[in-house]
C-alpha positions as CSV (number, residue, x, y, z in Angstrom):
1,X,33.4,4.9,-10.4
2,X,32.1,4.4,-6.8
3,X,29.7,1.4,-5.6
4,X,26.5,2.2,-3.9
5,X,28.1,1.2,-0.6
6,X,31.3,3.7,-1.1
7,X,28.4,6.2,-1.6
8,X,26.7,5.4,1.6
9,X,23.7,3.6,0.5
10,X,23.4,0.0,1.4
11,X,24.4,-2.7,-0.9
12,X,21.7,-5.1,-1.3
13,X,21.8,-7.3,-4.4
14,X,19.0,-9.6,-4.8
15,X,16.6,-7.6,-2.6
16,X,13.7,-5.4,-3.7
17,X,12.9,-2.0,-2.4
18,X,12.5,-1.7,1.3
19,X,9.0,-2.2,2.7
20,X,6.8,0.2,3.8
21,X,3.9,-0.3,6.3
22,X,0.5,1.3,5.4
23,X,-3.0,0.3,7.4
24,X,-5.8,-1.1,5.8
25,X,-9.0,-1.0,7.7
26,X,-6.8,-0.1,10.8
27,X,-4.6,-3.3,10.3
28,X,-1.0,-3.0,9.4
29,X,0.1,-4.3,5.8
30,X,3.6,-4.2,4.7
31,X,4.3,-3.6,1.2
32,X,7.4,-3.0,-1.1
33,X,8.2,0.7,-1.4
34,X,6.9,2.2,-4.8
35,X,3.8,2.3,-6.4
36,X,0.8,-0.3,-6.2
37,X,-2.4,-0.4,-7.7
38,X,-5.6,-0.4,-5.4
39,X,-6.2,-3.9,-6.7
40,X,-2.6,-4.8,-5.4
41,X,-3.1,-2.9,-2.0
42,X,-6.4,-5.0,-1.2
43,X,-4.7,-8.3,-2.5
44,X,-1.8,-7.4,0.3
45,X,-4.4,-6.6,2.8
46,X,-6.2,-9.9,2.2
47,X,-3.2,-12.0,2.2
48,X,-2.2,-10.7,5.7
49,X,-5.6,-11.6,7.0
50,X,-7.7,-7.9,6.4
51,X,-11.1,-9.3,6.1
52,X,-12.0,-7.7,3.0
53,X,-12.4,-8.9,-0.3
54,X,-11.3,-8.3,-3.8
55,X,-14.6,-6.4,-5.1
56,X,-14.4,-3.9,-1.9
57,X,-14.0,-0.3,-2.7
58,X,-10.8,1.2,-1.7
59,X,-10.3,4.7,0.0
60,X,-7.3,6.8,1.0
61,X,-7.5,8.9,4.2
62,X,-6.3,12.3,3.1
63,X,-6.3,15.8,4.6
64,X,-9.9,16.5,3.1
65,X,-11.4,12.9,4.2
66,X,-11.5,9.7,2.4
67,X,-10.8,9.8,-1.4
68,X,-11.7,7.1,-3.8
69,X,-8.9,4.4,-5.0
70,X,-9.8,2.8,-8.2
71,X,-8.3,-0.8,-8.9
72,X,-6.2,0.1,-11.7
73,X,-5.0,3.7,-9.9
74,X,-1.4,3.5,-8.9
75,X,-0.9,5.1,-5.4
76,X,2.8,6.2,-4.3
77,X,3.1,4.2,-1.4
78,X,4.7,6.0,2.1
79,X,5.0,4.7,5.5
80,X,1.8,5.3,7.5
81,X,-0.6,5.6,4.6
82,X,-4.1,4.7,5.7
83,X,-6.6,3.0,4.0
84,X,-10.3,1.9,4.3
85,X,-11.7,-0.8,2.2
86,X,-15.7,-1.4,2.3
87,X,-18.2,-3.6,0.6
88,X,-19.3,-2.1,-2.9
89,X,-23.1,-1.8,-1.0
90,X,-21.8,-0.1,1.8
91,X,-20.2,2.8,0.8
92,X,-20.7,5.7,3.2
């Protein structure tokens, strides 16, 4: 049986998934690759100094405009995704 290293994959014992960089309100936020909830995305942005609050509404910028992301909704994170977070009373 081949190890991951022998198959050409890095052998990273004890390390999580490679991070991806997304943006929230134009500011870069590094997150672990995989899935994250809307609430987790906001928390990561807050931890990195983005001026938002947990009760802000989160939107994902897509080809058809902004799509709402609920706090419990899981999003598959990809490099370069763009999110917008706005105060709940300022949704426009």
